C-alpha positions as CSV (number, residue, x, y, z in Angstrom):
1,M,-11.8,1.2,1.1
2,I,-12.9,4.3,2.9
3,P,-10.0,6.1,4.4
4,Q,-11.4,6.0,8.0
5,E,-11.8,2.2,7.7
6,L,-8.3,1.9,6.2
7,L,-6.9,3.9,9.1
8,K,-8.6,1.6,11.6
9,V,-7.2,-1.5,9.8
10,M,-3.7,0.1,9.9
11,Q,-4.1,0.9,13.6
12,E,-5.2,-2.6,14.4
13,Y,-2.3,-4.1,12.5
14,T,0.2,-1.8,14.2
15,R,-1.3,-2.6,17.6
16,S,-0.9,-6.4,16.9
17,V,2.8,-5.9,16.0
18,L,3.4,-3.8,19.1
19,D,1.6,-6.4,21.3
20,N,3.6,-9.3,19.7
21,K,0.4,-10.9,18.4
22,L,1.8,-11.8,15.0
23,R,1.4,-14.8,12.8
24,C,2.6,-15.4,9.3
25,D,-0.2,-16.4,6.9
26,W,2.1,-17.8,4.3
27,K,1.5,-21.4,3.2
28,V,4.4,-21.4,0.7
29,C,7.8,-19.9,1.1
30,P,8.2,-16.9,-1.2
31,C,11.9,-17.7,-1.6
32,C,12.1,-21.4,-2.2
33,G,8.5,-22.1,-3.2
34,R,8.2,-25.1,-0.9
35,V,5.6,-25.8,1.8
36,P,7.1,-26.1,5.2
37,E,5.7,-28.3,7.9
38,Q,6.7,-25.9,10.7
39,A,5.5,-22.3,10.9
40,F,7.6,-19.4,9.7
41,K,9.7,-17.9,12.5
42,F,9.6,-14.2,13.3
43,H,12.9,-12.6,12.4
44,D,12.7,-8.8,12.5
45,C,10.4,-5.8,12.5
46,R,11.0,-2.4,11.1
47,S,9.0,0.8,11.2
48,R,7.6,2.3,8.0
49,T,5.8,5.5,7.5
50,F,2.9,5.1,5.0
51,R,1.0,7.9,3.3
52,V,-2.8,7.8,3.2
53,I,-4.9,10.3,1.3
54,V,-7.8,11.4,3.4
55,E,-10.0,14.0,1.7
56,Q,-7.7,16.8,0.7
57,F,-4.8,15.7,2.9
58,V,-1.9,13.3,2.6
59,I,-1.5,11.9,6.1
60,K,1.6,10.1,7.3
61,V,0.8,7.0,9.4
62,L,3.5,5.0,11.3
63,S,3.3,1.2,11.1
64,F,5.6,-1.8,10.7
65,L,6.9,-4.3,8.3
66,T,7.8,-7.8,9.6
67,R,10.3,-10.2,8.3
68,W,10.0,-14.0,8.6
69,K,12.4,-16.9,8.3
70,C,11.6,-20.0,6.3
71,P,12.3,-23.2,8.4
72,L,13.3,-25.0,5.2
73,C,15.7,-22.7,3.3
74,G,16.5,-20.3,6.1
75,Q,15.9,-17.3,3.8
76,K,14.2,-14.2,5.2
77,A,11.3,-12.4,3.5
78,T,9.3,-9.3,4.3
79,F,5.6,-9.6,4.9
80,Y,3.5,-6.7,3.6
81,P,0.2,-6.2,5.3
82,P,-2.9,-5.9,3.0
83,F,-2.7,-2.1,2.9
84,A,1.0,-2.0,1.8
85,A,2.8,-2.6,-1.4
86,S,6.5,-3.4,-1.8
87,H,8.7,-0.3,-2.4
88,K,5.7,2.1,-2.1
89,R,5.1,4.6,0.6
90,Y,1.4,5.2,-0.3
91,V,-1.1,2.6,0.7
92,T,-2.5,0.4,-2.0
93,A,-6.0,1.9,-1.7
94,A,-4.6,5.3,-2.7
95,I,-2.6,3.9,-5.5
96,M,-5.5,1.9,-6.9
97,D,-8.0,4.8,-6.5
98,R,-5.9,7.4,-8.3
99,S,-4.8,4.9,-11.0
100,F,-8.4,3.9,-11.6
101,R,-9.4,7.5,-12.0
102,Y,-6.9,7.9,-14.8
103,V,-7.6,4.7,-16.6
104,E,-11.4,4.8,-16.5
105,D,-11.7,8.2,-18.2
106,D,-10.3,8.6,-21.7
107,R,-10.0,12.4,-21.2
108,A,-8.3,12.2,-17.8
109,T,-4.9,13.7,-17.2
110,Y,-2.4,12.9,-14.5
111,R,-3.3,16.2,-12.9
112,S,-7.0,15.5,-12.9
113,A,-6.4,12.0,-11.5
114,V,-4.6,13.5,-8.5
115,R,-7.1,16.2,-7.7
116,E,-9.7,15.7,-5.0
117,K,-12.7,17.6,-6.2
118,T,-11.0,20.9,-7.1
119,K,-7.8,20.8,-5.0
120,V,-4.7,18.8,-5.0
121,P,-4.1,17.0,-1.7
122,G,-1.5,18.7,0.5
123,Y,0.9,17.0,2.9
124,T,0.3,17.4,6.7
125,T,3.2,18.1,9.0
126,G,4.1,15.5,11.6
127,V,3.6,11.8,11.9
128,G,0.9,10.1,13.9
129,Y,-0.9,6.8,14.1
130,T,-4.2,8.1,12.7
131,T,-3.7,11.9,11.9
132,A,-1.0,14.4,11.7
133,D,0.3,15.8,15.0
134,D,-0.7,19.4,14.4
135,G,-3.1,19.0,11.4
136,R,-1.6,21.8,9.4
137,T,-0.4,21.4,5.8
138,D,2.9,22.5,4.4
139,E,3.5,23.8,0.9
140,R,4.0,20.4,-0.7
141,Q,1.3,18.7,-2.8
142,L,0.7,15.3,-4.3
143,A,2.6,15.5,-7.6
144,H,0.8,14.5,-10.8
145,A,3.9,12.5,-11.8
146,T,3.2,10.2,-8.9
147,V,0.2,8.7,-10.8
148,H,2.4,8.1,-13.8
149,R,4.9,6.2,-11.6
150,W,2.1,4.1,-10.1
151,L,0.7,3.2,-13.5
152,T,4.1,2.2,-14.7
153,W,4.6,0.1,-11.6
154,L,1.2,-1.5,-12.0
155,G,1.8,-2.3,-15.6
156,S,5.1,-4.0,-14.7
157,L,3.3,-6.5,-12.5
158,R,3.1,-9.6,-14.6
159,E,0.3,-11.3,-12.7
160,T,-1.8,-8.1,-12.5
161,L,-1.3,-7.5,-16.2
162,R,-2.3,-11.1,-17.1
163,M,-5.4,-10.8,-15.0
164,A,-6.3,-7.5,-16.6
165,L,-5.9,-8.9,-20.1
166,T,-8.1,-11.9,-19.1
167,L,-10.8,-9.5,-17.9
168,I,-10.6,-7.4,-21.0
169,K,-10.9,-10.5,-23.2
170,A,-13.9,-11.7,-21.2
171,K,-15.6,-8.3,-21.5
172,A,-15.0,-8.1,-25.2
173,M,-16.7,-11.5,-25.9
């Protein structure tokens, strides 16, 4: 996804949370695995600062994560919007883009996967909904070890790994 489109999706999602125009798309409870007849009930909302890589900058974008209560088991679960992954600050588009850069090229290094053209993306100061408040960068840069952590995390996802192996088998035949 192009960063500008991603920022627009994030902004629309944030606006829907702020305007209380939420609905839970779950059909099956993530806790008990049953299908409730009634809709999930809104329980809580918390702010979350996500990081988006736009050209040579890492921009912090404020959004929200919502929690929903199952009418059957009463358990609460966090809903992650399409741009978010659990326990990750970077958006899924950035994670997948940098991870794909490393995996697709046999000669790639973690440092080359992080680089945007010839520079490593730097962090902007401040937090905003679409861009940093003052647009300046500080001395921090996106670390190459971040790609290693992302790949380790992606490899630990059983369903993702199963689907990847299926695709590899299909391509080999």
